[in-house]
ZAPA-513855 format. One line per 8 residues: number of its first residue (from 1); for each residue z, x, y of N, C-alpha, C. Coordinates in steps of 0.02 Angstrom, whole numbers, plus 50000, padded with zeros to 5 digits. Atoms other than C-alpha are relative to their C-alpha. Layout:
REM residues N
NUM	Z X Y Z X Y Z X Y; ...
This chain:
REM residues 41
1	50058 50034 49971 53644 54947 55926 50013 49924 50004; 49988 50072 50000 53699 54772 55876 50047 49982 50057; 49952 50015 49946 53842 54783 56000 49963 49994 50066; 50039 50002 49937 53719 54819 56140 49962 49934 50005; 50038 50063 50000 53612 54671 56090 50046 49941 50016; 49952 50055 49988 53765 54558 56086 50021 50000 50074; 49979 49995 49930 53818 54622 56258 49945 49972 50045; 50056 50024 49959 53645 54589 56329 49994 49925 49994
9	50005 50073 50010 53641 54415 56253 50055 49965 50040; 49944 50029 49963 53812 54378 56327 49986 50001 50075; 50016 49994 49928 53757 54441 56497 49948 49948 50019; 50054 50048 49985 53599 54336 56491 50028 49929 50001; 49970 50068 50002 53699 54182 56442 50041 49987 50063; 49959 50007 49940 53820 54212 56585 49956 49990 50061; 50046 50006 49943 53677 54236 56708 49968 49931 50000; 50032 50066 50006 53592 54078 56643 50049 49946 50022
17	49949 50051 49982 53754 53980 56662 50010 50000 50076; 49989 49996 49927 53780 54044 56840 49940 49971 50037; 50061 50025 49967 53599 54009 56887 49997 49924 49994; 50003 50072 50011 53609 53835 56812 50052 49965 50045; 49947 50031 49959 53771 53802 56907 49981 50002 50074; 50017 49992 49929 53705 53868 57073 49932 49968 50015; 50068 50027 49988 53521 53817 57055 49986 49939 49958; 50015 50062 50037 53498 53635 57004 49925 49994 49987
25	50073 50001 50011 53310 53672 57010 49986 50015 49928; 50010 49981 50070 53326 53750 56837 50035 49948 49955; 49968 50054 50038 53366 53584 56753 49959 49977 49940; 50041 50020 50057 53238 53583 56613 50038 50003 49934; 49962 49996 50063 53369 53629 56481 50075 50004 50016; 49928 50002 49985 53547 53575 56525 50041 50012 49937; 49964 49990 50063 53594 53589 56341 50023 50073 49996; 49982 49929 50003 53592 53779 56355 50062 50014 50043
33	49943 49989 49954 53711 53775 56503 50064 49973 49967; 49942 50030 50032 53827 53660 56406 50027 50047 49945; 49980 49955 50055 53829 53777 56256 50033 50062 50030; 49973 49940 49969 53860 53926 56371 50071 49985 50025; 49934 50017 49972 54005 53837 56456 50051 49995 49943; 49954 50007 50057 54084 53792 56289 50018 50068 49972; 49987 49934 50029 54067 53970 56226 50046 50039 50047; 49961 49962 49951 54140 54041 56387 50073 49978 49997
41	49931 50026 49999 54292 53928 56380 50037 50027 49939
């Protein structure tokens, strides 16, 4: 079960990063995008 949760969290983070990169409209929390980018790298 924990694996599924981790997978979902990872997917959500990836989607958030992509949305933040493509949609500058979602600029209320750039810190999250930064953290996602660092984790991805």
